[in-house]
N, C-alpha and C positions, 0 to 999 in steps of 0.2 A: 504494500500500500504506500503510494507516494514515491518520491525519489530518494536516492541515497543521501544521507545527511551531509556528506562532503559537497554535494552538488546544490544544496539548498542555500539560498541567501540567508544569512543569520538574522534571527529575530532581534530587533532592538527591544531589550527587556529591562524593566525596573523590577528589582526584587525587594520585598518588604518582609522582614522577619526579625526575631529577637533572640529566642533561646537556642540552646545547643541542638535540640532535635529539629530545628529549621535548617541547619547547615547542609544536611544531605540534599535538600531540594535545590539549594544554591549550586552545589557541585553538579547535580544532575543537569541543571540548565547549562552550565559551562561545558559539560561533556556532550550535550546535545547541540553544540555549536551556536548557542545564543550569545549575542553581544550584550553583556551586562553593562548598561550605561549608568546605573546608579543602584546603590544598596541603601535602603532606608531602614533604620532600626531605632529603637528607643534610646533616649539619652543615657549616658553613663550614670550609674547609681553607686551609692556608698553601701558597702556590704562587709560582712565579717566582723570579728571582734575589734579590729583596728579601724573599722568604718572607712576603709580605703575606697577611693573612687575607682570603680571597676567598669570596664567596657563590656557591653553585652557580647555573648559568644558569636553572634552573627557579625558584629563589627570586627572582632578579632579575626574571624575567618576571612572577611572581605579584605582587610588590610594585608593579610598574608598572601592573598591572591591578586593584590595590586588593583583592587576595585575601588571606585570612589564611594565614599560613605557620607550619608546625610542623616542628621539626628534631630529633626524638629520635635519639640515636646508635644505638639498637637498639629494635625493637618487641618482640622476643623477651624482652629483659631489662627492659623498661620497662612495668610493669603499669599505671601511671598513663596513659601514652600510649594503651594499648589500651582502658582504660576511657573515655577521652575520645572515641576513635573510636566506641565503642559508644553512648555517650550522645548523640553527634551524630546518630544515627539516619539514616545515609545510605541512599538507595535503591540506590546503586551505588558501587563503588570501581573506579577505573581506574588501572592500574599500567603505567608505561612507563619501563623502564630505571631503576628506583628504586635498585636495588643493595642493598636490605635484605630479609631474609626476613620474610614475613608468616605469623604463627602461625595455627593452625587456628581459634582463637576469633575472630581478626580476619576471616579469610576467611568465617566464618559470619555476620557481622554484617549485611551488606546483603542484602535479599531478592532482588536481581537479580544477586548474586554479585560477585566481584572479577574484572574483565576485564583482560587483558594483551595488548599488541601485541608479537609476536615476529617478528624479521626472517628468517623462513624458512618454507617450506611444511611445517609439522609433519605427521607425526612426524619428518621428515628434519631433521637438524641441531638437535637440542635442545642446551641448554647455553650456555656463555659466549661462543663465537666462531663463530656460524653464518655471518656474512657473509664473514669471512676464509676460512673453510673452503670455502664454495661457490666462491670465486674460485680458491683453491689447488687444488681438485679439478678445475678446468676445466669446471665446470657452465656450460651455455649459458643457463640460466634459473634463477630463484629466485622468491621472493615474500614475502608478509607474511601472518601469521595473527593473527586475533583469537580469543583462547581464554579459557576460564574457568579461573582459577587453582585448583589443588588443592595438597595438601601435597607433591606430587612436583616434579621439575624439568622444567618445560615439558611436563607430561604430562596436563594437563586437557583436557576436551572442546573441540573446535573449533567456533566459532560461524560464522566466515566467513573466506575466504581470497581473495587476489588474486595473480596471477602476473605476472611481468615478465621480459623478456630482459636478460641481463647484457651490457653493451657491452664491446667488445674492449679498450678502454683504461680501463675503469672501475676505480678503486681501492676498497678497503674503505671509506675515508672517504666517497667520492662515493656509493657504493651504499648505505651505511648511512643517509645523509641522505635519499636518494631513497625507500628502503623505509619509513622512519618517516613521511615525508610521505604516502606511499600508505596507511600504516596509520592516519594521522589521518583521511584521507578515508573509509576503510572504517569506522572507529569512528563518525564522524558519521552515516554512512548506515545504520548497523546498530543503534544503541542503542535507538531508539524502536520499531522492529519487534521487537527482542529483548524489550522491556518488554511489548509487546502480544501476545507469544506467537506472532508470525508467523514466527519463525525458531527452529528446534530445533538444539541443539548435537549434535555427533556425536563419540562416543568415538574416541580415537586408536588406531590399530593398533600394539600393542606389538611385533608381529613386524616391522614396517617401521621401527621407531624407530632412529635413529642419534644418537650423542652426540658433541658437540665438546668439546675440552678447553680449559682456560685457557692462553693463550699466555704464554710467558716471554720475557725479554730474549734469551736464548740462541737462541731460534727464528729470530732475524733473521740469524744467521750464514749467509753464502752458501757453499754447497758447489759449487765449480766443476766437480766431476765429474758433477753432475746435468746433465740436458739444458737447452739454452737456453730451451726452452718452459717447463719447470718453474720455472726461476729467474725468468723474466719474470712468471709467475703469482705467485710468491712476493713479488716486489717490489710488485705491485699489492695482494696480499692483506694484506701487513704494513705498508701505508702508512695512517696515519702511525705506528702502533706495532705491533710493536717496531721497525719499519723493517728494511731489509735492508742488510747491511754486510759488508765484507771488510777486509783490511789491506793497506796499501802503504807500504813504507819505514818501518815501525814506527808508522804512524798509522792510525787508523780511517778508512775511506772508505765513506760511505753512497752507495748507488745509489738515487736517488729515482724515476727513470724509465728504462726500457729496453725493448727489444723483441727478439724472437728472430729469427735468420736461419737458414734451413734450409741444409742442405748439409753435406758432410764437411769437417772441418778436420784438419790434421796437426800442430797446435800442442798444446803441453802445456796442460791445463786451467788457466785463470787467466792465460794469456799475452795481453798487450795488443798488438793489431795495428791498423794503419791500413789499411782497405780502401776501395774506391771508395764504399761505402755510408756510411762513417764510421768511428769508433773502436769496435773490437769487442774482446771478451774470449772466448777459446776456452773451450768447455765440453766436457762428456763427449759431447755430441751437438749439433752446430751451434755457432753463435757468438751471443753476446749483444751487440746494438748499443746502446751507451750513449747516453743522451739528457741526463740531468741527474744530477750527482753533488755530493757535499759532503765535503771533506777535514776532518778533525778540527780544530776551532778556527777554521774559516772558514765563510762563507755558502755556501749551495747555488748552483751555477752550471751553465749549459749546458756540455756536454762540450767544445765548441769553445773556450770561454773558459778552461776548466780546462787544456786541453792547451797553450794559449798561455802560461799561467803556469807549467806544469810540463812542460817540453819532454822530460824524461827519462821521462815516463809511458809513451809508446809504446815497446814493446820490453821493458817490465818484466814482472814476474810478480806477480799479486795472490794474496792469501791467506796470505802469510807475515807473521809479526809483526815 
């Protein structure tokens, strides 16, 4: 389908993205013989204990690749930035986890549109937390969508999709990385057929649309009255943020890895017990087998090492401050 990429005139492309998992899409565009005329990313932020000013991963990648970088704090409020985008005359804008809203006049600039990689099979799981929601809901599969941006929230027409199975132990972090790598491959395979008119976009079904919400720190609190299966999914869905945590002896205890054990337990939810399978916590249904935890102020450790250091853990009750 189409001509060899060496024979195709390069697409003048503006790339917009910020976190590490957006970098594969940038590299995919370069490998596909796109002419990256500008990389837009969010401003440098202070981070870490020393509050050092740190460049976003996409900026660091762009500089290494010799690409021009632009960091307007807002496109909506920065008319000069929007004029610069328009005067650059891009054929295409590609947006991957940029984190800033694109106004309608910017969306209208490129003749091939502004394309976005979204880590779900739209119209399912629009919004800010599609990966975590898919894991939390117990979905067996998910996927990635290449779509054309409009002024709505993830509501534009779909250009292409790819599906994948969610592994039993896959965290939101693992799955996010994998989906955006899939999305980068899909982007590279699709943009030139898209330019040649060999692919037609398909409007999303509003009747089938579901919306995810922005996660908060409080979402990470473990409710031991829930089932062990639900808590195990939460721990995977909220890793690395907001993480999943409880309290033990007045200190926060994060649970980084755990799995569900079926069966009836007669313990109070939150009760810690040593079973033949390992250290467990009673839940509203079944028990949670702990694998890796982190007490406030200390490094994360395997549960066996934690219990050796805190011998009064077994027999205690979690969830009390």
